[in-house]
N, C-alpha and C positions, 0 to 999 in steps of 0.2 A: 158475553156468552154464558150459558149455564154450565153446570157441572158436566152435563152430557155433551155440550157443544152441538146440540141438535141431533147428532148421530152418535149412538153409543159405541158402536163397534170401532176398535182401534184408538179410542180416545183415552188419554190418561185420566185415571180416576183417583179420588181421595177417599179414604175410609172414614166412616163416621162412627164414633164411639158414643153410644147412648149414655147419658148421665145416670148414675145410680139413684134410685129413689130411697131416701133415708128417712127413718122414723125416729131417729135419736138426735138430740141437739149436741151430743158429745163432739168436741173438736177433733178427737182422735179418730173419728170414723168418717171424716169428710171425704167425699169421693175424690180420687186422684192423688191422695196423700199417703197411700200405703203401697208397699212393695208389690203386692199381688195385682193391684189395679194397674200399676205401670207395666208390669210384665204382660198382663192381658192386653193392654192397649198396644204395646210394641209388637206383640205376637200377631194381633189383628192386622196391623199395617204390613208386617212381613208376609203374612199369608195372602193378603190382597195383592202384594207385589208379585209373589210367586205365581198366583193364579193368572194374573195379567200376562206374565212372561210365557207361561205355558199356552195360554190362549193364542198369543202371537205366533208361537212356534207351530201350533196346530194349524193356524190360518195359512202359514207359509207352505205347509205340506199340502193342504187342500188346494191352494192356488197353483202350485207346481204340478200336481196331479191333473188338475182341470186343463191347464195350458199345454202340458207336454205328454200326458198319458201316465198310466199307473205303474209302469215298469221302470225302476231306477236304472236298469242296465241300458235303457235307451232314452233316458231322461236325466241328464246330468244335474239339472236344477233340482229335481226331486231327490236325487241321491244326496246332494248337498243339504237339502232341507231335512232329510231323514237323519243325517249325521248331526246336524245342529240340534234337532229334537232330542236325540239320544243324549247329547252333552247336557241339554237342559233338563234331563231326567223325565222326559215324556215317556210314558210306558209304551211297551210294544203294542198293546191293545189299542191305545190312543192313537198311535201312529197309523196302524192298520185302518182304524176307524176314519181318520182324516183322509187317507188315500182313497178309501171307498167313497167318502162324501164328495171328493173331487170328481168322481165318476158318476155321482148321482145315485149311489147305492148305499145300503146299510152294510155293516160288517158281515151279515149273513148272506149278502148277495141280493137281497130284495131291493127293488127299485124304490128310491125315496121320492115322495111327493112333496112339492112345495105348497105350504099352506100359509096364507096371509090372514092374520087375525087383527081386525080393526076394533079399537076400543077408545072410550073416553075415561081418563083417570081423574082422580080428585084435582080440584082447582082448574077444571076446564082444559086439562092437557090432553090433546089427541095423540094417539099412538098407533103405529103400524108395527106388528110383530111378525117377522118372517121366520117360518119354521120349516124344517125338513124332517119328514117322518115316514115310517112305513105303516103307521096306524093313525089315520086321519081323525077318526072319532075320538080316540083316546087323547090325542094331543089337544084337540079343541076343548074337550071336557075338562082336562087338567088345567089348562090356562084360563078357561072361563071361571073356574073355582077360585084361582089365585086372584083374578081381576075383581070378582065379586066381593071376596073377603077384604080386599083393599079399599072397597068403596067405589069401584069403577063399574063400568057396564060395557058389554060388547055392542057396538053400534057402528054404522058406516062412518069412516073418517078419511077414506082415500081421496075424497074431493078437496081435502085441505093440504094435500101434498102433490108434488110433481114427480113422476117416475122418470129417471134418467139412467143412462149407462155412465159409469165413471171408471177411469183407469188411472192409477197412480204409479208412476215409475220410480225406481230407486234413484237416489241422489247421484248426479253426475255433472261434470263441468265442461263437457266438450261441445254440447249442442245448445243452440238458442232457438227462439221462436222462428226466426227466418230460415233456419236450417231445416226445420221439420214441418213447417206450415203446409207447403204444397202437398207433400206426401200424406200428411195427416188428413187433409181435406179429401184427397183422392180415396183414402182408405175408408172414409165415412165419418170423420170427426166433425162435431158440431162446434166445438170451441176448444182451445188449448191455452194453457198458461204455465208459467214457471214460477215456483216459489221455493227459495233456498235451494236452487239447482235441481229441483224435483219437477218433472214434467207431469202435469195433470191434464187429462183429456176427457172431454164430455162427448158422449155419443147417444144415439138412439138406443133404447134398451136392448133391442134385438141384435145390435151390431157390436156390442162391447167386446166379445171374445175375438171376433174376426179382426177388429181394429187393433186389439192388443197384440195378437200374433203377428200381424203385418208390420207394425212399428218395431216390435222386437226383432224380427228378421231383418228389416231394412236398415236399422240403425244400431243394432247390437245392444239395445236397451233391455232392461229387465223389469218386468211389471211386478210391482209389490202387491197391488190389488187390482182386480178386474171384476167389477160387480155392478149389479143394478141396485140403485139406491132410491130412496124416497125423500125428496127435499121439501121441507114445509114451505108453503106459500108465505110471502112476506106479510100479507094482511091477516094471516091466521096465527101469527106468533103470540104466545101467551107469556107475560112477564111474571116471574115468581119472586117471592121474598126469600131470604136465606132459610127461614124456617120451613117454608113450603118446599124448597129444594131438598132439604134433609128428608122430609117425609116422602117426597117423590123418589129420591134415591133408594130408600129402603124398599119401596114398592117395586122399582125396576130391578133391584137385586133379587127379589123373590121371583120375579118373572124369569130372569136369566138363569135361575137355578134349574129350570126345566131343560134337559139336555137337547131337546129338539129345537130350541130357539137358536137361530143363527144371527139375526140382525134385529135391532130394535131402534125405531125412529120416533122421535117426539117433536113437538112444535113449541117447546118451552125455552125461554131465556131468563136470565137473572138481571 
């Protein structure tokens, strides 16, 4: 699988340190052999790890708000997620933003619109960029500029992916497929599987939240993620070299810097 494992969100990332361009043959100035270079490299890795941890904390608040409502007094899971977010040094504004996003709103209370941006990136990589925004035109314009500068182009790519509902429950060792299969099918599940004691359920896109709530209530499970995803078709997968992966990673990083971007799907493998 590639660096992104086909689906960017929730996947462990590694940071890339671009090599310095040197114009001297002096051995004393070789990249990576001075103290500042090491400090900068280590800081980059630490910052990436912190960013990922905060993203996961924010996602848990969003999921808790979406599944149980925005009031922590009546949503114990949200109360727990907020407590964890504070321990993880997520700011009050970020927590409030995540709660609002779980309700499909911006922090100001304006309704958020989901915008899908389809594009082709360098090396023939198709991408689906899911955004939530209260300003559709601005978001589309900003992301088009990023894509164009990276050498990509906005063009239809949805036909290269399959849209599915996916629910991932937290790790547990009490239940197996036989215990949950009948109820899951009745609830609307299309497929279920267990990996490392984690139940994964596939649904039709419109049924994902209803199925997640029903299985939570019936079995006392806790959904880690409940989302609509875009899975690339097998015959559309693009194989990349390590050098191409590095270039693509930098492009995806620039796309994800836009705060409206929620999920990013590509069809690339290494």
